[in-house]
C-alpha positions as CSV (number, residue, x, y, z in Angstrom):
1,M,188.3,108.0,18.3
2,K,187.1,107.0,14.9
3,I,186.5,110.6,13.9
4,K,190.0,111.6,15.0
5,N,191.5,108.8,12.9
6,S,189.3,109.7,9.9
7,I,190.5,113.3,10.0
8,Q,194.1,112.2,10.2
9,I,193.6,109.9,7.2
10,I,191.9,112.6,5.1
11,T,194.6,115.1,6.0
12,S,197.3,112.6,5.0
13,I,195.6,111.9,1.7
14,L,195.2,115.6,0.9
15,M,198.9,116.3,1.8
16,L,200.0,113.4,-0.4
17,C,197.9,114.6,-3.3
18,L,199.3,118.1,-3.0
19,F,202.9,116.7,-2.8
20,V,202.4,114.3,-5.7
21,G,200.7,117.0,-7.8
22,S,203.5,119.5,-7.2
23,A,206.2,116.9,-7.8
24,T,204.7,116.0,-11.2
25,A,204.4,119.7,-12.1
26,E,200.6,119.5,-12.3
27,D,198.5,122.6,-11.7
28,T,197.3,122.6,-8.1
29,N,195.4,125.9,-8.3
30,I,192.0,125.9,-6.7
31,I,189.1,127.6,-8.5
32,F,186.3,129.1,-6.4
33,K,183.0,129.6,-8.1
34,H,181.0,132.5,-7.0
35,D,177.2,133.2,-7.2
36,R,177.5,136.6,-8.9
37,T,177.8,136.4,-12.6
38,G,178.8,139.1,-15.1
39,I,181.7,140.5,-13.1
40,A,184.1,139.9,-15.9
41,D,181.8,141.6,-18.3
42,E,181.5,144.7,-16.0
43,V,185.3,144.9,-15.7
44,N,185.7,144.6,-19.5
45,K,183.1,147.3,-20.1
46,I,185.0,149.6,-17.7
47,K,188.3,148.9,-19.5
48,D,186.7,149.5,-22.9
49,F,185.2,152.8,-21.6
50,D,188.6,153.9,-20.3
51,F,190.2,153.0,-23.6
52,E,187.5,155.1,-25.5
53,L,188.2,158.1,-23.3
54,Q,191.9,157.8,-23.9
55,Q,191.4,157.4,-27.6
56,R,189.2,160.6,-27.6
57,E,192.0,162.5,-25.9
58,R,194.6,161.2,-28.3
59,D,192.4,162.2,-31.3
60,Q,191.9,165.7,-29.8
61,I,195.6,166.1,-29.3
62,K,196.2,165.2,-32.9
63,S,193.5,167.5,-34.3
64,W,195.0,170.4,-32.4
65,K,198.6,169.5,-33.3
66,I,199.6,169.6,-29.7
67,E,203.2,168.5,-29.2
68,D,203.8,169.4,-25.6
69,S,202.3,170.6,-22.4
70,T,202.7,174.3,-23.2
71,D,200.8,173.9,-26.5
72,A,197.8,172.5,-24.6
73,M,198.0,175.3,-22.1
74,K,198.0,177.9,-24.9
75,V,194.8,176.4,-26.3
76,G,193.3,176.3,-22.8
77,D,194.2,180.0,-22.4
78,I,192.4,180.9,-25.6
79,Y,189.3,179.2,-24.4
80,F,189.6,180.6,-20.9
81,N,189.9,184.2,-22.3
82,K,186.8,183.6,-24.5
83,G,184.9,182.5,-21.4
84,E,184.6,178.9,-22.5
85,I,185.7,177.5,-19.2
86,D,184.8,173.9,-19.7
87,D,186.9,173.7,-22.9
88,A,189.8,175.5,-21.1
89,I,189.6,172.9,-18.3
90,S,189.8,170.1,-20.8
91,F,193.0,171.5,-22.3
92,Y,194.6,172.2,-18.9
93,K,193.9,168.6,-18.0
94,M,195.5,167.5,-21.2
95,A,198.6,169.7,-20.4
96,I,198.8,168.0,-17.0
97,K,198.5,164.5,-18.5
98,I,201.3,165.3,-21.0
99,D,203.6,166.7,-18.3
100,P,202.4,166.1,-14.7
101,T,205.3,168.3,-13.4
102,N,204.0,171.4,-15.1
103,T,203.0,173.5,-12.2
104,A,201.6,176.3,-14.3
105,A,199.1,173.9,-15.9
106,H,198.0,172.8,-12.4
107,D,197.5,176.4,-11.3
108,K,195.6,177.3,-14.4
109,Y,193.4,174.1,-14.1
110,I,192.6,175.0,-10.5
111,T,191.8,178.6,-11.4
112,A,189.5,177.5,-14.2
113,R,187.7,175.0,-12.0
114,N,187.1,177.7,-9.3
115,K,185.8,180.1,-12.0
116,E,183.5,177.4,-13.3
117,K,182.1,176.7,-9.8
118,E,181.5,180.4,-9.3
119,T,179.7,181.0,-12.6
120,T,177.6,177.9,-12.9
121,S,174.8,176.2,-11.0
122,S,175.3,172.9,-9.3
123,H,173.3,171.0,-12.0
124,Y,175.3,172.5,-14.8
125,H,178.6,172.0,-13.1
126,Q,177.7,168.3,-12.4
127,A,176.6,167.9,-16.0
128,L,180.0,169.1,-17.2
129,E,181.7,166.7,-14.9
130,Y,179.7,163.8,-16.2
131,Y,180.3,164.9,-19.8
132,R,184.1,165.1,-19.2
133,K,184.0,161.5,-17.9
134,G,182.1,160.3,-20.9
135,M,178.8,159.8,-19.1
136,K,176.7,161.4,-21.7
137,N,173.2,160.2,-20.4
138,K,173.9,161.5,-16.9
139,A,175.1,164.8,-18.3
140,I,171.9,165.1,-20.3
141,D,169.8,164.4,-17.2
142,E,171.6,167.1,-15.2
143,L,171.2,169.6,-18.0
144,I,167.5,168.9,-18.2
145,S,167.2,169.4,-14.4
146,E,169.1,172.7,-14.8
147,I,166.8,173.9,-17.5
148,K,163.7,173.0,-15.5
149,Q,165.1,175.0,-12.5
150,N,166.5,177.9,-14.6
151,P,164.6,178.1,-17.9
152,D,166.6,181.2,-18.9
153,N,170.0,179.4,-18.8
154,E,170.9,179.6,-22.4
155,Q,174.3,178.1,-21.8
156,A,172.7,174.9,-20.5
157,R,170.5,174.7,-23.5
158,I,173.4,175.1,-25.9
159,K,175.4,172.4,-24.0
160,L,172.4,170.1,-24.0
161,N,172.0,170.5,-27.8
162,E,175.7,169.9,-28.3
163,I,175.8,166.7,-26.3
164,E,172.6,165.3,-27.8
165,S,173.8,166.0,-31.4
166,Q,176.9,163.8,-30.8
């Protein structure tokens, strides 16, 4: 009986506090503390990283004087015809970001991705994916693995030197 009365009294007091707090316009938010620290730092690092990637793309657009989606596709076509598929893919992606409704850019992007998969090994392909996402160290690791497996892959050596020199 005493426990039941105690629970009713505590509940009444809590309800009264909430009512009085909201009536006086006080903040009644409850803050939960968690054991894991550094989550905010991780989120901020991801946001900073995304901003850096976007800034790199904006700088690339400015340097090429790209004004619309078709300009980016033209540059991508030049790279594709020269056999520099990874650069072509970057410009086709840029064309898609500028105009997501550009179906020709989507088609060229898919064609270039398929060609890249056909002509490159899995390590080299993965390295290019990491590099496009700004994950430089992982790209380097994949390129080193590729060179260990295929020492004659000159394209992997060139890309490794290019990434390491940045």
